[in-house]
C-alpha positions in Angstrom: -19.0 16.8 -4.1 -16.2 18.1 -6.6 -14.8 14.9 -8.3 -11.2 14.4 -7.5 -9.5 14.8 -10.5 -6.8 11.4 -11.2 -4.6 14.0 -12.9 -4.4 16.4 -9.8 -3.6 13.5 -7.7 -0.6 12.6 -9.3 1.0 16.2 -9.5 0.3 16.3 -5.9 1.8 13.1 -5.2 4.9 14.2 -7.1 4.7 17.5 -5.1 4.8 15.5 -1.9 1.3 16.5 -1.1 -1.7 14.2 -0.6 -5.6 14.6 0.2 -7.9 14.3 3.1 -11.1 14.5 4.3 -12.6 15.3 7.6 -15.0 12.6 7.5 -16.6 9.7 5.6 -19.6 12.3 4.8 -17.8 15.5 4.5 -18.0 17.3 1.1 -14.6 19.2 1.0 -11.1 18.1 1.1 -7.8 19.6 2.4 -4.1 19.0 1.2 -1.6 17.7 3.8 2.2 18.4 3.7 3.3 17.1 6.8 6.6 18.8 8.3 8.1 15.2 9.6 7.0 12.2 7.1 6.6 9.1 8.0 8.6 6.1 6.0 9.4 2.6 6.1 12.5 2.2 4.7 12.7 -0.9 2.4 16.1 -2.2 3.2 15.6 -2.2 7.0 12.1 -3.7 7.1 11.6 -5.8 10.2 9.6 -9.0 9.6 8.4 -10.1 13.1 8.5 -14.0 13.5 4.9 -14.0 14.2 4.2 -12.6 11.1 6.8 -14.7 9.2 5.2 -18.1 10.9 1.9 -16.9 9.4 3.4 -16.4 5.8 5.0 -19.7 6.1 2.0 -21.6 7.4 0.3 -19.9 4.2 -2.8 -18.8 6.5 -3.9 -16.4 4.0 -4.1 -16.3 0.4 -2.3 -13.4 -0.9 -3.3 -11.3 -4.3 -2.4 -8.1 -5.6 -5.0 -5.6 -7.4 -7.9 -8.6 -6.8 -10.3 -6.2 -5.0 -9.0 -2.5 -4.7 -12.4 -1.1 -4.5 -13.3 -3.6 -1.7 -10.0 -3.0 0.1 -10.9 1.0 -0.1 -14.6 0.4 1.1 -13.2 -1.6 3.7 -10.4 0.8 5.0 -13.4 3.2 4.9 -15.3 1.2 7.5 -15.4 2.1 11.0 -13.0 -0.1 13.6 -12.4 -0.7 17.1 -9.3 1.7 17.0 -11.3 4.4 14.8 -14.8 5.4 14.5 -14.3 7.8 11.9 -12.3 7.8 8.4 -10.7 10.4 6.0 -12.1 8.4 2.8 -14.9 10.3 1.6 -17.0 9.6 -1.7 -14.9 11.7 -3.6 -11.5 10.2 -2.5 -13.1 6.9 -3.0 -14.1 7.7 -6.9 -10.7 9.2 -7.6 -8.3 6.8 -6.5 -10.6 3.6 -7.9 -10.0 6.2 -11.1 -6.0 5.9 -10.4 -6.3 2.1 -10.1 -8.1 1.7 -13.5 -5.1 4.3 -15.0 -2.6 1.7 -13.4 -1.5 4.2 -10.5 -3.1 2.6 -7.6 -2.6 -0.9 -6.1 -4.2 -2.8 -3.6 -3.1 -5.8 -1.7 -5.6 -8.4 -0.4 -5.6 -11.3 2.3 -8.2 -13.5 2.1 -9.3 -16.4 4.1 -12.2 -18.8 3.0 -12.8 -16.8 0.2 -13.8 -13.7 2.3 -11.4 -10.3 2.4 -9.8 -10.7 5.8 -7.1 -7.5 5.2 -5.5 -5.7 3.1 -4.2 -2.4 2.2 -3.8 0.1 -0.7 -1.9 3.2 -2.0 -0.4 5.0 -5.2 2.7 4.3 -7.3 4.6 6.9 -9.2 8.3 6.0 -10.5 9.9 3.9 -7.4 7.8 5.5 -5.2 4.8 3.7 -3.4 2.4 5.7 -1.2 0.7 3.6 1.4 -2.7 5.2 2.1 -4.5 2.9 4.5 -4.8 -0.9 5.7 -7.7 -2.9 7.3 -7.8 -6.0 9.1 -11.1 -8.5 10.0 -9.0 -11.1 10.9 -6.4 -10.9 14.0 -2.7 -10.1 12.0 -4.0 -9.9 8.3 -2.9 -6.5 7.8 0.6 -7.3 9.2 0.6 -9.9 6.6 -0.7 -7.4 3.5 2.3 -5.1 4.8 4.9 -7.8 4.5 3.7 -8.5 1.0 3.8 -5.2 -0.2 7.4 -4.7 1.5 8.4 -7.7 -0.6 6.7 -6.7 -3.5 8.5 -3.4 -3.7 11.8 -4.8 -3.2 11.6 -7.1 -5.9 10.4 -4.3 -7.8 13.2 -2.1 -7.4 11.4 0.2 -5.6 13.1 3.2 -3.4 10.4 4.8 -1.2 7.7 3.2 0.9 5.6 6.5 2.3 3.5 5.7 5.1 2.5 9.4 5.3 2.7 9.5 9.3 4.4 7.6 11.7 2.6 5.1 14.1 3.6 2.9 16.9 2.2 0.0 14.4 4.3 0.9 11.7 7.6 1.7 14.4 7.3 -2.1 15.1 8.2 -2.8 11.5 11.0 -0.3 10.9 9.2 2.8 10.1 10.8 6.0 10.7 10.1 9.6 10.7 12.1 12.3 8.6 11.9 15.8 8.3 10.1 17.3 4.9 13.4 18.4 3.0 14.8 14.8 3.7 11.5 13.2 2.1 11.3 15.5 -0.7 15.1 14.7 -1.6 14.3 11.0 -1.3 11.2 11.4 -3.2 13.0 13.3 -6.3 15.1 10.4 -6.6 12.3 7.9 -6.4 10.6 9.5 -9.0 13.7 9.5 -11.2 13.6 5.7 -12.1 10.8 3.3 -12.4 9.7 0.7 -10.2 8.0 -2.8 -11.5 4.8 -3.4 -9.0 4.4 -6.8 -10.7 7.8 -8.0 -11.0 7.1 -10.3 -7.5 4.2 -12.0 -9.8 6.6 -12.9 -12.8 9.4 -14.0 -10.1 6.2 -16.5 -8.7 4.8 -17.5 -12.3 1.4 -15.9 -10.9 1.0 -13.3 -14.2 -1.6 -13.9 -16.6 0.1 -12.1 -19.8 -3.3 -11.8 -21.5 -4.9 -9.8 -18.8 -4.3 -6.1 -18.4 -1.1 -5.0 -16.4 -3.4 -3.8 -13.3 -4.6 -7.6 -12.7 -2.7 -9.9 -11.1 -4.3 -13.4 -11.7 -3.3 -15.8 -9.3 -2.0 -15.7 -5.5 1.1 -15.0 -4.4 2.8 -17.7 -2.0 3.3 -16.7 1.9 6.5 -18.7 1.9 8.1 -17.0 -0.8 7.3 -13.5 0.6 8.9 -15.1 3.6 11.8 -16.4 2.2 12.7 -12.7 0.2 12.1 -10.8 3.6 14.6 -12.9 5.5 16.9 -14.2 3.2 20.5 -12.2 3.7 22.7 -11.5 0.8 
């Protein structure tokens, strides 16, 4: 199986394309450039009341970059709504290497010390490309998405790319836009820098002695709910 080079991955994302595989055991990859792209506008994100309640109740411990490879492997596992995965060993290796270089990040939801849900994606400039999410405990992935959006807002991000529009994502405000409009938004987002860790500085959760890709402490669900529900 051909290794997926991190430099090639970054060039592909900057050009608006991303890789997939036909299955977790597939040997080959193909590149995707949708005619219509799913995006979640950060300024019009809809936080469902049930998710806000979970955040305020601190049902989950929330971290970023605490278990990147574990999140990827969980996203590749069979689930009730999908028996197959497009995450094969080449993709797992390539994105894990991107993570080590500081270009790929994960959000984790923990419950009783166990990984309950999460998501991962790629960061370039002020754009975040959401790749996949999973849940083992009800609503954990929804809480992870809310955490991500709060993190991107605080960090000055301009674009949250969801690749495709699903009914699930539409409930949070995701929309579909033509390829040309997406490319324009992408170019704008790539021209500035987003800070994926600004939220941790706000929450006092970063250990400055650790590498920039490691966040030391959990982020308060109450803080995330506050950031997503406050009005200007």
